[in-house]
ZAMARGU-4260 file (C-alpha; in steps of 0.2 Angstrom, whole numbers, plus 5000, padded with zeros to 4 digits):
<rodrens>
0) 4988/4864/4963 | 4986/4882/4968 | 4973/4894/4963 | 4968/4912/4964 | 4951/4920/4961
5) 4947/4938/4958 | 4929/4944/4960 | 4923/4960/4953 | 4910/4964/4967 | 4902/4978/4956
10) 4898/4965/4943 | 4890/4952/4955 | 4871/4951/4957 | 4861/4945/4971 | 4861/4927/4965
15) 4880/4927/4964 | 4881/4935/4982 | 4871/4920/4988 | 4884/4908/4980 | 4898/4918/4988
20) 4890/4917/5005 | 4889/4898/5003 | 4907/4896/5000 | 4918/4889/5015 | 4933/4878/5017
25) 4933/4866/5003 | 4939/4852/5014 | 4922/4853/5023 | 4912/4852/5006 | 4908/4835/4998
30) 4916/4831/4981 | 4899/4833/4973 | 4897/4851/4981 | 4914/4856/4975 | 4910/4849/4957
35) 4894/4860/4957 | 4903/4875/4963 | 4917/4874/4951 | 4908/4880/4935 | 4898/4893/4945
40) 4914/4901/4952 | 4922/4901/4935 | 4906/4910/4928 | 4905/4924/4941 | 4924/4927/4944
45) 4932/4941/4935 | 4949/4931/4934 | 4954/4913/4939 | 4972/4906/4939 | 4977/4888/4942
50) 4995/4884/4944 | 5002/4866/4945 | 5019/4859/4951 | 5026/4842/4947 | 5032/4829/4960
55) 5051/4831/4955 | 5050/4850/4958 | 5042/4848/4975 | 5055/4835/4979 | 5069/4847/4974
60) 5062/4863/4983 | 5051/4856/4997 | 5032/4856/4998 | 5030/4873/5008 | 5042/4883/4997
65) 5034/4876/4981 | 5016/4879/4987 | 5020/4897/4991 | 5029/4900/4974 | 5014/4892/4965
70) 5002/4903/4975 | 5012/4918/4971 | 5012/4914/4953 | 4993/4912/4954 | 4990/4928/4963
75) 5001/4937/4950 | 4990/4931/4936 | 4974/4938/4944 | 4980/4953/4953 | 4976/4971/4947
80) 4980/4988/4952 | 4973/4993/4969 | 4968/4975/4974 | 4973/4967/4990 | 4979/4949/4987
85) 4973/4937/5001 | 4982/4921/5005 | 4977/4907/5016 | 4988/4908/5032 | 5005/4912/5025
90) 5011/4928/5017 | 5018/4927/4999 | 5035/4935/4996 | 5039/4948/4983 | 5021/4950/4976
95) 5022/4968/4971 | 5004/4971/4977 | 4996/4974/4994 | 4993/4958/5003 | 4986/4950/5018
100) 4989/4932/5025 | 4972/4927/5033 | 4972/4913/5046 | 4958/4901/5042 | 4956/4911/5026
105) 4945/4899/5017 | 4932/4901/5031 | 4933/4920/5031 | 4936/4925/5013 | 4925/4921/4998
110) 4940/4923/4986 | 4951/4911/4996 | 4937/4899/4998 | 4933/4900/4979 | 4952/4897/4975
115) 4952/4882/4987 | 4937/4874/4978 | 4945/4878/4961 | 4962/4870/4966 | 4954/4855/4974
120) 4942/4851/4960 | 4956/4854/4947 | 4967/4842/4957 | 4953/4829/4958 | 4950/4830/4940
125) 4968/4828/4936 | 4969/4813/4948 | 4954/4804/4939 | 4963/4807/4922 | 4979/4800/4929
130) 4970/4784/4935 | 4969/4780/4917 | 4987/4782/4912 | 4994/4775/4929 | 4982/4760/4932
135) 4984/4751/4949 | 4987/4765/4960 | 4968/4769/4961 | 4971/4788/4959 | 4952/4791/4955
140) 4947/4784/4972 | 4959/4792/4984 | 4963/4808/4973 | 4980/4809/4981 | 4976/4807/4999
145) 4984/4794/5010 | 4972/4779/5012 | 4976/4761/5017 | 4972/4756/4999 | 4984/4769/4992
150) 4998/4763/5004 | 4995/4745/4998 | 4996/4750/4980 | 5013/4758/4983 | 5019/4742/4993
155) 5013/4732/4978 | 5018/4742/4963 | 5031/4755/4970 | 5029/4773/4966 | 5023/4781/4950
160) 5030/4796/4942 | 5017/4806/4950 | 5022/4802/4968 | 5033/4813/4978 | 5048/4804/4985
165) 5051/4816/4999 | 5033/4814/5006 | 5035/4813/5025 | 5018/4807/5031 | 5018/4795/5045
170) 5006/4784/5035 | 5021/4781/5023 | 5035/4779/5036 | 5034/4760/5034 | 5036/4761/5015
175) 5052/4762/5006 | 5050/4775/4992 | 5062/4773/4978 | 5063/4779/4960 | 5047/4779/4950
180) 5042/4764/4941 | 5045/4766/4922 | 5029/4765/4912 | 5039/4760/4896 | 5045/4744/4904
</rodrens>
């Protein structure tokens, strides 16, 4: 998931400014805090874009390239004349708008922090829905992170169509990742 958020600072009141001031790195927020911020960000943002990429596409192009392309697509959906597009850490190629890559951007920019919350909460909601259609992998509990339970489920069931076969985490080094298990038997 990648997301981009555009705020119209002229249309934001004091209460919204307090919300923007409370935003920080989404990884430092609890899932409950992200869930509470999600509708607030959607309400006060002038534009929000969310872009998703599938596991086979990530496997084909690589995670970093896919992430930057998804971020580019999200930024293009919210960009407007005379805006500066901010990205967290990495520049985005061929954007056609002024841009800045901000190191630790989600700790320095409300727009980047808001986009991080939107992307992470959208991903968590998707994983909770995926848990119902792909039982046994416990997606609702680990929401895509490498946990001992997640690795045990892969050892027991193999990979699902949602798993990336190119995933190179040390946590998965001992696992043999093969083609996804068919859901149709």
